[in-house]
ZAMARGU-4260 file (C-alpha; in steps of 0.2 Angstrom, whole numbers, plus 5000, padded with zeros to 4 digits):
<rodrens>
0) 5000/5000/5001 | 5008/5016/4994 | 5000/5031/5003 | 5013/5042/4996 | 5003/5042/4980
5) 4998/5061/4975 | 4980/5064/4972 | 4976/5079/4961 | 4959/5087/4955 | 4957/5086/4935
10) 4939/5091/4932 | 4924/5097/4940 | 4905/5100/4937 | 4894/5110/4946 | 4874/5113/4946
15) 4866/5126/4958 | 4854/5139/4960 | 4867/5151/4955 | 4873/5143/4939 | 4872/5125/4929
20) 4891/5126/4926 | 4906/5129/4936 | 4910/5145/4927 | 4892/5151/4930 | 4893/5146/4948
25) 4909/5153/4952 | 4906/5171/4943 | 4889/5172/4955 | 4898/5168/4971 | 4913/5179/4968
30) 4901/5194/4962 | 4889/5192/4977 | 4874/5186/4966 | 4861/5177/4978 | 4851/5162/4969
35) 4836/5162/4984 | 4820/5166/4981 | 4801/5161/4982 | 4798/5142/4981 | 4791/5138/4963
40) 4793/5119/4963 | 4775/5118/4973 | 4763/5129/4984 | 4772/5132/5000 | 4759/5144/5005
45) 4754/5134/5021 | 4773/5131/5026 | 4782/5142/5038 | 4798/5145/5027 | 4791/5148/5009
50) 4810/5151/5001 | 4824/5142/4994 | 4837/5141/4982 | 4831/5130/4968 | 4839/5125/4950
55) 4829/5133/4936 | 4826/5128/4919 | 4834/5110/4922 | 4832/5097/4907 | 4842/5080/4909
60) 4834/5072/4893 | 4846/5079/4882 | 4859/5070/4890 | 4851/5053/4894 | 4835/5054/4885
65) 4817/5055/4890 | 4815/5036/4897 | 4831/5034/4906 | 4827/5052/4914 | 4810/5045/4920
70) 4819/5032/4928 | 4829/5042/4941 | 4824/5053/4954 | 4829/5071/4954 | 4844/5070/4964
75) 4852/5056/4952 | 4848/5068/4937 | 4857/5082/4946 | 4873/5070/4949 | 4873/5065/4931
80) 4874/5083/4926 | 4887/5088/4936 | 4897/5073/4933 | 4897/5075/4913 | 4903/5093/4916
85) 4918/5086/4927 | 4921/5071/4916 | 4923/5082/4900 | 4933/5096/4909 | 4944/5083/4914
90) 4947/5077/4896 | 4941/5059/4899 | 4928/5051/4887 | 4911/5050/4892 | 4913/5031/4891
95) 4927/5024/4900 | 4926/5007/4890 | 4931/5016/4875 | 4948/5019/4882 | 4962/5026/4882
100) 4958/5024/4903 | 4955/5007/4913 | 4937/5007/4918 | 4942/4994/4931 | 4952/5007/4938
105) 4940/5021/4939 | 4928/5022/4954 | 4914/5033/4961 | 4909/5040/4977 | 4894/5052/4974
110) 4881/5052/4987 | 4866/5061/4994 | 4862/5067/5012 | 4844/5062/5010 | 4842/5052/4994
115) 4826/5051/4982 | 4816/5059/4996 | 4803/5064/4981 | 4801/5048/4974 | 4799/5041/4992
120) 4785/5053/4995 | 4776/5052/4979 | 4776/5032/4979 | 4770/5031/4998 | 4755/5043/4991
125) 4752/5033/4978 | 4752/5016/4990 | 4741/5024/5002 | 4729/5031/4990 | 4729/5017/4975
130) 4734/5002/4984 | 4750/4991/4982 | 4747/4986/4964 | 4749/5005/4958 | 4767/5007/4968
135) 4780/5008/4953 | 4793/4993/4951 | 4807/5008/4950 | 4801/5016/4968 | 4816/5006/4977
140) 4829/5009/4964 | 4824/5028/4963 | 4824/5032/4981 | 4839/5023/4987 | 4852/5035/4992
145) 4868/5024/4982 | 4858/5026/4965 | 4868/5042/4960 | 4884/5032/4960 | 4875/5016/4952
150) 4868/5026/4938 | 4885/5036/4935 | 4894/5019/4934 | 4882/5012/4922 | 4882/5028/4911
155) 4902/5031/4911 | 4907/5012/4913 | 4916/5014/4929 | 4921/4996/4936 | 4931/5002/4951
160) 4926/5005/4969 | 4908/5012/4970 | 4900/5017/4986 | 4890/5032/4994 | 4895/5039/5010
165) 4878/5047/5018 | 4882/5059/5031 | 4870/5072/5030 | 4877/5089/5026 | 4894/5083/5027
170) 4890/5069/5012 | 4899/5078/4998 | 4917/5081/5008 | 4916/5063/5016 | 4915/5056/4998
175) 4929/5067/4991 | 4940/5063/5006 | 4936/5044/5004 | 4940/5045/4986 | 4957/5054/4990
180) 4961/5037/5002 | 4955/5025/4988 | 4967/5032/4976 | 4980/5034/4990 | 4980/5015/4994
185) 4980/5010/4974 | 4963/5002/4973 | 4959/5017/4959 | 4967/5028/4949 | 4953/5039/4946
190) 4938/5043/4956 | 4922/5053/4952 | 4917/5060/4969 | 4905/5072/4978 | 4888/5075/4982
195) 4869/5078/4975 | 4853/5084/4983 | 4836/5088/4977 | 4824/5089/4992 | 4815/5106/4990
200) 4798/5096/4991 | 4784/5100/5003 | 4789/5086/5017 | 4806/5090/5017 | 4804/5109/5019
205) 4790/5107/5032 | 4801/5095/5042 | 4816/5108/5042 | 4803/5120/5047 | 4796/5111/5061
210) 4814/5108/5068 | 4815/5129/5066 | 4831/5128/5058 | 4825/5139/5042 | 4827/5157/5040
215) 4809/5165/5040 | 4815/5180/5029 | 4801/5176/5017 | 4799/5194/5012 | 4816/5196/5009
220) 4824/5180/5000 | 4839/5188/4994 | 4846/5193/5011 | 4840/5177/5020 | 4855/5168/5021
225) 4867/5177/5030 | 4881/5168/5038 | 4890/5175/5053 | 4878/5190/5053 | 4871/5193/5070
230) 4855/5193/5065 | 4854/5178/5056 | 4839/5167/5058 | 4841/5150/5051 | 4848/5142/5034
235) 4838/5141/5017 | 4838/5126/5008 | 4844/5123/4991 | 4848/5109/4979 | 4860/5104/4964
240) 4876/5094/4964 | 4895/5096/4965 | 4906/5083/4957 | 4924/5083/4955 | 4938/5070/4946
245) 4952/5065/4957 | 4966/5057/4949 | 4984/5048/4954 | 4996/5061/4950 | 5007/5050/4938
250) 4991/5044/4929 | 4985/5061/4925 | 5004/5067/4919 | 5005/5054/4908 | 4988/5057/4899
255) 4992/5076/4899 | 4978/5081/4910 | 4975/5099/4916 | 4980/5099/4934 | 4969/5112/4943
260) 4975/5107/4962 | 4980/5094/4973 | 4970/5086/4988 | 4983/5084/5002 | 4973/5082/5017
265) 4956/5076/5024 | 4950/5075/5042 | 4933/5066/5049 | 4927/5066/5066 | 4910/5065/5076
270) 4904/5075/5089 | 4895/5062/5097 | 4884/5075/5107 | 4868/5079/5097 | 4858/5074/5084
275) 4858/5092/5077 | 4868/5104/5087 | 4888/5105/5085 | 4896/5102/5101 | 4901/5116/5112
280) 4916/5125/5107 | 4917/5117/5091 | 4928/5101/5099 | 4922/5089/5086 | 4927/5101/5070
285) 4943/5106/5078 | 4948/5088/5080 | 4944/5085/5061 | 4953/5101/5056 | 4969/5094/5066
290) 4967/5077/5058 | 4967/5085/5040 | 4982/5095/5044 | 4991/5081/5051 | 4988/5071/5035
295) 4993/5086/5024 | 5009/5087/5035 | 5005/5106/5035 | 5005/5121/5050 | 4990/5131/5052
300) 4999/5147/5046 | 5000/5138/5029 | 4982/5140/5027 | 4978/5155/5016 | 4958/5152/5015
305) 4943/5142/5024 | 4927/5139/5014 | 4917/5137/5031 | 4902/5127/5032 | 4893/5144/5039
310) 4875/5139/5037 | 4868/5154/5044 | 4861/5147/5060 | 4865/5152/5077 | 4874/5138/5083
315) 4883/5131/5068 | 4891/5148/5065 | 4896/5153/5081 | 4904/5135/5086 | 4911/5134/5069
320) 4922/5149/5072 | 4927/5142/5089 | 4932/5125/5079 | 4943/5137/5067 | 4951/5146/5083
325) 4954/5130/5092 | 4964/5121/5078 | 4972/5135/5070 | 4977/5144/5086 | 4986/5163/5082
330) 4983/5159/5063 | 4965/5160/5063 | 4966/5178/5065 | 4975/5179/5047 | 4966/5166/5037
335) 4953/5172/5026 | 4935/5164/5030 | 4920/5164/5019 | 4904/5154/5017 | 4896/5153/4999
340) 4879/5150/5006 | 4875/5167/5007 | 4873/5166/4988 | 4869/5147/4986 | 4859/5144/5001
345) 4863/5127/5010 | 4863/5112/4997 | 4864/5098/5010 | 4872/5083/5002 | 4880/5093/4989
350) 4887/5107/4998 | 4904/5098/5001 | 4905/5096/4982 | 4901/5113/4977 | 4912/5120/4991
355) 4927/5110/4986 | 4925/5117/4969 | 4925/5135/4977 | 4941/5130/4986 | 4949/5125/4970
360) 4944/5139/4960 | 4951/5151/4975 | 4968/5142/4972 | 4966/5145/4952 | 4962/5163/4952
365) 4967/5169/4967 | 4951/5178/4973 | 4941/5175/4988 | 4923/5174/4987 | 4913/5183/4999
370) 4901/5181/5013 | 4886/5192/5007 | 4873/5199/5017 | 4885/5203/5032 | 4879/5218/5040
375) 4880/5218/5059 | 4896/5209/5067 | 4892/5195/5079 | 4906/5196/5094 | 4905/5176/5093
380) 4909/5174/5075 | 4923/5186/5075 | 4936/5179/5062 | 4939/5188/5044 | 4923/5182/5036
385) 4927/5191/5020 | 4911/5204/5022 | 4900/5207/5006 | 4914/5209/4994 | 4926/5196/4986
390) 4944/5200/4990 | 4960/5196/4979 | 4973/5185/4989 | 4986/5173/4983 | 4980/5156/4989
395) 4991/5142/4991 | 4981/5130/5004 | 4963/5131/5005 | 4952/5121/5018 | 4934/5115/5015
400) 4923/5113/5032 | 4906/5103/5032 | 4897/5097/5047 | 4881/5086/5048 | 4868/5082/5058
405) 4872/5068/5070 | 4888/5077/5073 | 4897/5071/5055 | 4913/5082/5053 | 4922/5083/5037
410) 4937/5093/5032 | 4947/5094/5015 | 4962/5102/5011 | 4968/5106/4994 | 4984/5115/4989
415) 4990/5123/4973 | 5000/5109/4962 | 5017/5111/4962 | 5029/5098/4952
</rodrens>
């Protein structure tokens, strides 16, 4: 087992409420454009929260055809859309069986925090109203949370390791981190990794509303998601997918791939404290950051940018701030931090994929995306959160942080590729 194998990013694909490509997504978050608005997917008039970050004008049939699209839940369709962009941007064939790569050495870790909830609710309603004989034979394959990975493997002919890490809002980052280890331990040369989510449906919005986790700024959706701001009142649900192509360095070089960044660290931990609240003081998140830095073999001072989980909830933002300060010490005062969720809302299981792409783009461009809607400082969130306006800064090392219900913490560290 050669754990010294270097892992690089050679492609990426994004689908979000602020853009259906990486270029559109990045342009929006850098320029502080917000994709949150009134819910149009269904009539939300009787739900406390009536806003979300919806993917608009989405049509997958051009990629997979009408018949195949009908056999998938929306979250799988989102994953296919983002993965297609990622595969093409990496210079790989859509069907790996056509060569020149070995399909048995290409794996997939693309998952969803919730899975095919739309299918679940629709089919259960059919069961209750029309009986068991009216339930679709595709109900189970469409609803299970591993089916995005399964559909992607079939589409691309990826015959290597294939699995779905389901850890709520940490799903996308855990998927990328575990993909890194699969390449390092020589189980694969290429991994398609990330997350997808499509849960802007009545049941899900009602459920999060019942928890009092969502913002109620229904009359001002563009300013509803306000990470680290003193007057934040909850997160805003969104949807989409973020997928990256990870590749073993020498494999990437042999095929002349464009190397975007290197993945150098990954840390995972659990708070073991509460089903929804982070541990006081951010203790669990701090342990994950330290573990990622240990694997990356870097000191806190080397981190230039942190894309924080920054959900715009009272507990997450203050405890994540505490975690960063505990893990980085004095260096926390010098690092640039931001949460792109002010623009995109919270894409749940897709967040880690999208925000990892933001880290890679920050390294590529030397631009720190802003935390928008930051108006009133919170003394408990006292880091440099890059308020409202993007900032130019040379970024050699970027860290992505994602935290999930159940106490799941996932940290990824990316570095500018150097030979």
